[in-house]
C-alpha positions as CSV (number, residue, x, y, z in Angstrom):
1,M,-20.6,-43.2,-196.8
2,R,-24.2,-44.2,-197.4
3,K,-23.5,-47.4,-195.4
4,F,-22.0,-45.4,-192.6
5,I,-25.0,-43.1,-192.4
6,S,-27.3,-46.1,-192.5
7,L,-25.5,-47.6,-189.5
8,I,-25.8,-44.3,-187.7
9,I,-29.5,-44.2,-188.4
10,L,-29.9,-47.9,-187.4
11,S,-28.0,-47.3,-184.1
12,F,-30.1,-44.2,-183.3
13,T,-33.3,-46.3,-184.0
14,V,-32.1,-49.0,-181.6
15,V,-31.4,-46.5,-178.8
16,V,-34.9,-44.8,-179.4
17,T,-36.8,-48.1,-179.4
18,Q,-35.1,-49.3,-176.3
19,A,-35.8,-46.0,-174.4
20,Q,-39.0,-47.1,-172.8
21,E,-39.9,-45.5,-169.5
22,L,-40.3,-48.3,-167.1
23,K,-38.2,-50.9,-165.3
24,A,-41.2,-53.0,-164.3
25,T,-41.5,-56.3,-162.7
26,I,-44.8,-58.1,-162.9
27,T,-45.5,-61.2,-160.8
28,I,-48.5,-63.4,-160.9
29,V,-49.5,-65.5,-157.9
30,S,-51.9,-68.3,-158.9
31,S,-51.7,-70.6,-155.8
32,Q,-55.5,-70.1,-155.1
33,I,-56.4,-71.4,-158.6
34,G,-55.5,-75.0,-157.8
35,N,-55.0,-77.7,-160.4
36,S,-57.9,-76.7,-162.6
37,V,-55.8,-74.6,-164.9
38,N,-52.3,-75.5,-166.3
39,P,-49.8,-73.3,-164.4
40,G,-48.1,-72.6,-167.8
41,V,-51.0,-70.3,-168.6
42,F,-50.0,-68.0,-165.8
43,R,-46.3,-68.1,-166.8
44,T,-47.3,-67.1,-170.3
45,L,-49.5,-64.3,-168.9
46,Q,-46.8,-63.0,-166.6
47,T,-44.3,-62.8,-169.6
48,A,-46.9,-61.1,-171.8
49,L,-47.7,-58.5,-169.0
50,N,-44.0,-57.8,-168.5
51,N,-43.6,-57.3,-172.2
52,F,-46.7,-55.1,-172.3
53,A,-45.4,-52.7,-169.5
54,N,-41.6,-52.7,-170.5
55,N,-41.7,-52.8,-174.2
56,R,-44.5,-50.4,-175.0
57,K,-43.7,-46.6,-175.5
58,W,-45.9,-44.7,-173.0
59,T,-44.6,-41.2,-173.5
60,S,-42.9,-39.1,-176.2
61,D,-39.7,-38.7,-174.0
62,N,-36.6,-40.8,-174.2
63,F,-35.4,-42.3,-170.9
64,L,-31.8,-43.3,-170.3
65,P,-31.4,-46.7,-168.7
66,N,-30.7,-45.1,-165.3
67,E,-33.8,-42.9,-165.6
68,K,-36.3,-45.7,-166.0
69,I,-38.9,-45.8,-163.3
70,A,-38.6,-48.8,-161.0
71,C,-42.0,-50.3,-160.3
72,S,-43.6,-53.6,-159.6
73,F,-47.0,-55.2,-159.9
74,L,-48.2,-58.2,-158.0
75,L,-51.3,-59.8,-159.4
76,N,-52.9,-62.3,-157.0
77,L,-55.4,-64.5,-158.7
78,E,-58.6,-66.1,-157.4
79,P,-60.9,-68.5,-159.4
80,T,-64.4,-67.6,-160.5
81,A,-67.3,-69.8,-161.7
82,D,-66.6,-68.9,-165.4
83,A,-63.9,-70.5,-167.5
84,N,-60.8,-68.4,-168.1
85,V,-62.2,-65.6,-165.9
86,Y,-60.2,-64.5,-162.9
87,S,-60.7,-62.2,-159.9
88,A,-57.6,-60.6,-158.6
89,S,-56.0,-58.0,-156.3
90,L,-53.2,-56.0,-157.8
91,T,-50.5,-54.4,-155.6
92,I,-48.7,-51.5,-157.3
93,Q,-45.4,-50.1,-156.1
94,A,-43.2,-47.5,-157.7
95,A,-40.1,-45.7,-156.5
96,R,-38.3,-42.4,-157.3
97,P,-34.6,-42.1,-157.1
98,I,-33.3,-39.3,-154.8
99,Y,-30.7,-36.9,-156.2
100,N,-27.1,-37.8,-155.5
101,T,-27.9,-41.0,-153.6
102,S,-28.7,-44.6,-154.4
103,Y,-31.9,-44.4,-152.4
104,L,-35.3,-45.1,-154.0
105,S,-38.2,-43.3,-152.3
106,P,-41.6,-44.9,-152.5
107,I,-44.0,-42.8,-154.5
108,I,-46.8,-45.4,-155.0
109,N,-47.7,-48.3,-152.7
110,F,-51.3,-49.3,-153.3
111,R,-53.5,-52.4,-153.4
112,D,-56.4,-52.5,-155.8
113,E,-58.8,-55.3,-154.7
114,S,-61.1,-55.1,-157.8
115,V,-59.5,-56.6,-160.9
116,M,-61.7,-58.9,-162.9
117,F,-60.5,-60.2,-166.3
118,K,-60.6,-62.9,-168.9
119,Y,-57.5,-64.6,-170.2
120,V,-56.9,-67.5,-172.6
121,E,-53.3,-68.6,-173.1
122,F,-51.4,-66.7,-175.8
123,Q,-54.2,-64.1,-176.0
124,Q,-52.9,-60.9,-177.4
125,L,-52.7,-58.1,-174.8
126,D,-54.0,-55.2,-176.7
127,F,-54.6,-51.6,-175.5
128,N,-55.8,-48.6,-177.5
129,E,-56.4,-45.4,-175.6
130,N,-58.9,-44.5,-178.3
131,R,-60.9,-47.7,-177.8
132,V,-60.2,-48.7,-174.2
133,T,-63.3,-50.9,-173.9
134,G,-62.3,-53.1,-176.8
135,S,-64.5,-55.8,-178.3
136,D,-64.7,-57.9,-175.1
137,A,-65.0,-56.0,-171.8
138,L,-63.5,-58.7,-169.6
139,V,-60.6,-59.2,-172.0
140,S,-59.9,-55.5,-172.3
141,N,-60.2,-54.8,-168.5
142,L,-56.8,-56.4,-167.8
143,T,-54.8,-54.1,-170.1
144,A,-57.1,-51.2,-169.1
145,V,-56.2,-51.6,-165.5
146,F,-52.4,-51.9,-166.2
147,A,-52.4,-49.0,-168.6
148,Y,-54.3,-46.8,-166.0
149,Y,-51.7,-47.6,-163.3
150,I,-48.8,-47.1,-165.6
151,N,-50.1,-43.7,-166.6
152,M,-50.6,-42.9,-162.8
153,I,-47.0,-44.0,-162.1
154,L,-45.8,-41.7,-164.9
155,A,-48.0,-38.8,-163.7
156,F,-46.8,-38.9,-160.1
157,D,-43.2,-39.3,-161.2
158,Y,-43.3,-36.4,-163.6
159,D,-45.2,-34.3,-161.0
160,S,-42.3,-34.9,-158.5
161,F,-39.8,-33.4,-160.9
162,S,-41.6,-30.4,-162.2
163,P,-44.7,-28.4,-161.2
164,R,-47.7,-30.0,-162.8
165,G,-45.4,-32.1,-164.9
166,G,-47.7,-35.1,-164.6
167,D,-50.9,-33.5,-166.0
168,L,-50.8,-35.2,-169.4
169,Y,-50.6,-38.6,-167.8
170,F,-53.3,-37.9,-165.2
171,Q,-55.5,-36.9,-168.1
172,K,-54.6,-40.1,-170.0
173,A,-55.6,-42.1,-166.9
174,Q,-58.8,-40.2,-166.6
175,N,-59.5,-41.0,-170.3
176,I,-59.1,-44.7,-169.4
177,V,-61.6,-44.2,-166.5
178,N,-64.1,-42.4,-168.7
179,N,-64.0,-45.1,-171.4
180,A,-63.3,-48.1,-169.2
181,P,-64.7,-51.6,-169.9
182,D,-68.1,-52.1,-168.4
183,G,-69.7,-55.5,-167.6
184,R,-70.7,-58.1,-165.0
185,G,-68.0,-58.3,-162.3
186,I,-66.0,-55.3,-163.5
187,S,-65.6,-52.6,-160.9
188,G,-63.4,-49.9,-159.6
189,W,-63.9,-47.5,-162.5
190,K,-66.9,-45.6,-161.2
191,A,-67.7,-43.2,-158.3
192,F,-70.2,-45.6,-156.8
193,D,-67.8,-48.5,-156.8
194,G,-66.3,-47.3,-153.5
195,I,-64.6,-44.4,-152.0
196,R,-61.0,-45.4,-152.8
197,N,-60.7,-46.8,-156.2
198,R,-59.3,-45.9,-159.7
199,Y,-62.1,-43.3,-160.3
200,W,-61.4,-41.4,-157.1
201,L,-57.6,-41.4,-157.3
202,V,-57.4,-39.7,-160.6
203,E,-60.4,-37.5,-159.8
204,N,-58.6,-36.1,-156.8
205,M,-55.5,-35.3,-158.7
206,L,-57.4,-33.5,-161.5
207,N,-60.0,-31.8,-159.3
208,S,-59.3,-28.0,-159.4
209,R,-60.2,-27.8,-155.7
210,Y,-57.3,-30.1,-154.8
211,T,-54.5,-28.5,-156.9
212,I,-52.4,-28.2,-153.7
213,M,-51.7,-31.9,-154.0
214,H,-49.5,-31.3,-157.1
215,D,-47.4,-28.9,-154.9
216,V,-47.2,-31.5,-152.2
217,Y,-45.6,-34.1,-154.5
218,Y,-43.2,-31.6,-156.1
219,N,-42.2,-29.9,-152.9
220,Y,-41.8,-33.2,-151.0
221,Y,-39.5,-34.7,-153.6
222,R,-37.8,-32.0,-155.6
223,M,-37.6,-29.3,-152.9
224,G,-37.3,-31.7,-150.0
225,M,-35.9,-35.1,-150.6
226,D,-33.6,-34.1,-153.4
227,K,-32.0,-31.4,-151.3
228,F,-30.9,-33.6,-148.5
229,Y,-27.5,-34.1,-150.0
230,E,-26.9,-30.4,-150.1
231,D,-28.6,-29.1,-147.0
232,E,-30.3,-31.5,-144.6
233,N,-31.8,-29.0,-142.3
234,T,-33.4,-26.9,-145.2
235,A,-34.6,-30.2,-146.8
236,R,-36.2,-31.4,-143.6
237,A,-37.8,-28.0,-143.1
238,E,-39.4,-28.3,-146.5
239,V,-40.8,-31.7,-145.8
240,L,-42.3,-30.4,-142.6
241,N,-43.9,-27.6,-144.7
242,V,-45.4,-30.4,-146.8
243,L,-46.8,-32.1,-143.8
244,N,-48.4,-28.8,-142.8
245,L,-49.8,-28.4,-146.3
246,L,-51.3,-31.9,-146.1
247,N,-52.7,-31.2,-142.7
248,N,-54.5,-28.1,-144.0
249,F,-55.7,-30.1,-147.0
250,N,-57.1,-32.8,-144.8
251,T,-58.8,-30.4,-142.6
252,D,-60.5,-28.7,-145.5
253,N,-61.1,-32.0,-147.4
254,P,-61.5,-34.8,-144.9
255,N,-61.3,-38.5,-146.0
256,K,-60.1,-37.9,-149.5
257,M,-58.4,-40.8,-151.1
258,I,-55.2,-38.9,-152.2
259,N,-54.3,-38.0,-148.6
260,Q,-54.2,-41.5,-147.5
261,F,-52.6,-42.6,-150.8
262,F,-49.7,-40.2,-150.3
263,F,-48.6,-41.7,-147.0
264,Q,-48.8,-45.4,-148.0
265,G,-45.3,-47.0,-147.8
266,K,-43.7,-43.8,-146.4
267,S,-43.7,-44.4,-142.7
268,T,-40.2,-45.8,-142.4
269,E,-38.8,-43.0,-144.6
270,L,-40.6,-40.3,-142.6
271,I,-39.4,-41.7,-139.3
272,K,-35.8,-41.8,-140.5
273,L,-36.1,-38.4,-141.9
274,F,-37.3,-36.7,-138.7
275,S,-35.4,-38.9,-136.2
276,K,-32.4,-36.4,-136.3
277,A,-34.6,-33.3,-136.4
278,P,-34.5,-30.6,-133.7
279,Q,-36.9,-31.6,-130.9
280,Q,-39.5,-29.0,-131.7
281,D,-39.6,-30.1,-135.4
282,K,-39.7,-33.7,-134.4
283,A,-42.6,-33.2,-132.1
284,R,-44.5,-31.3,-134.8
285,A,-43.9,-34.0,-137.4
286,S,-45.0,-36.7,-135.0
287,E,-48.2,-34.8,-134.1
288,L,-49.0,-34.3,-137.8
289,L,-48.2,-37.9,-138.9
290,Q,-50.1,-39.5,-136.0
291,K,-53.1,-37.4,-137.1
292,M,-52.9,-38.1,-140.9
293,D,-51.3,-41.5,-141.2
294,V,-53.5,-43.2,-138.6
295,T,-52.5,-46.8,-139.6
296,N,-48.9,-46.0,-138.5
297,A,-49.7,-43.6,-135.6
298,N,-48.2,-45.8,-132.9
299,K,-44.9,-46.2,-134.9
300,Y,-44.6,-42.4,-135.1
301,K,-45.5,-42.0,-131.4
302,D,-42.9,-44.6,-130.3
303,E,-40.1,-43.6,-132.7
304,L,-40.3,-39.9,-132.9
305,K,-40.1,-39.0,-129.2
C-alpha cells in the first residue's frame, strides 16, 4: 500500500513539474557574427534559452499540454567591439487558441531592436525576480529581457480569458522594468529610451487612464473571437465594438504604444473576419482600420470594399 501511494505521489509530481505554461520555440540567428566565434556557442545558447522558457514554472497554475501558450522568439545577433558581448533584435510572437477551432489568433507580434547582452558558452542562465539586475548587468540583461516578455505573453493571454486576468503578470513585468540591469549599451527599460519600448508597453497596460485596453483584449478574444463558432454575426458585432473602443482610445490618447501594438500581426485576421460582414459594417471596419492601423491601410482599403 505504501509503495502504491508513493507511486501515486510520484506520478502527481511528474504531472505538476511538466505542467509549464509555454510551448516556446527560441531561434538564434548568428549569420552576422561571421567566423570570429565558434557557431557551437550559439547552438548552446539556443538550447539554454529554450530550456529557460519551457522548463521554468512562471505561474502557480497548472497547464494541460493543449493549454500551453504557443510562442516564438527570434534573436538576431550582431557583433560588438567587446568580446562575448552581442547586440540583437528580438522578435516575439504569441498566439491564442480560438474556442472550438484549431485556429491560433496572434496576440503578440513585436520586434524589440534593443537587446544587448554578454554570453560565454555554458554560462548559467539565471533569473531572480527579487534581484533582476544580478551581479553583471550585461549577463543579466538577456534573462531579464526574456523574463519580461514571457510575463507579458502570460499577461495578455490571461487578460484575453478573464477581465483583468493578466494584472499579476503585468505587475511582474513592471517589477523587471523597475529593477532592470543598467549599464553601457543597455537600453529599452527607461522612458527616455524611446516611445515604443519595454517601459512604455507595460506602463500603458498598468496606467489607470488606459484601463479600457484590458476590456479591449477581453472583449476581442473572449466575447468576439471565441463566439464565432456559436454566432458569427454577434461575434463580428462585438469585434466591431472593440474597434470603436480602440478608436475612442486613440482619439483621447494619440500615439500610445499599446494601440499600435494591438494591431501588429492582425491585419489578415481582421480582413478575413470582416470580408463577409454586411456592407455597412464592412465599410465602418475598413474606415476604422485604415485610420488606426496605418501600416496596413491600403490592404484594408483594397480588400474590404
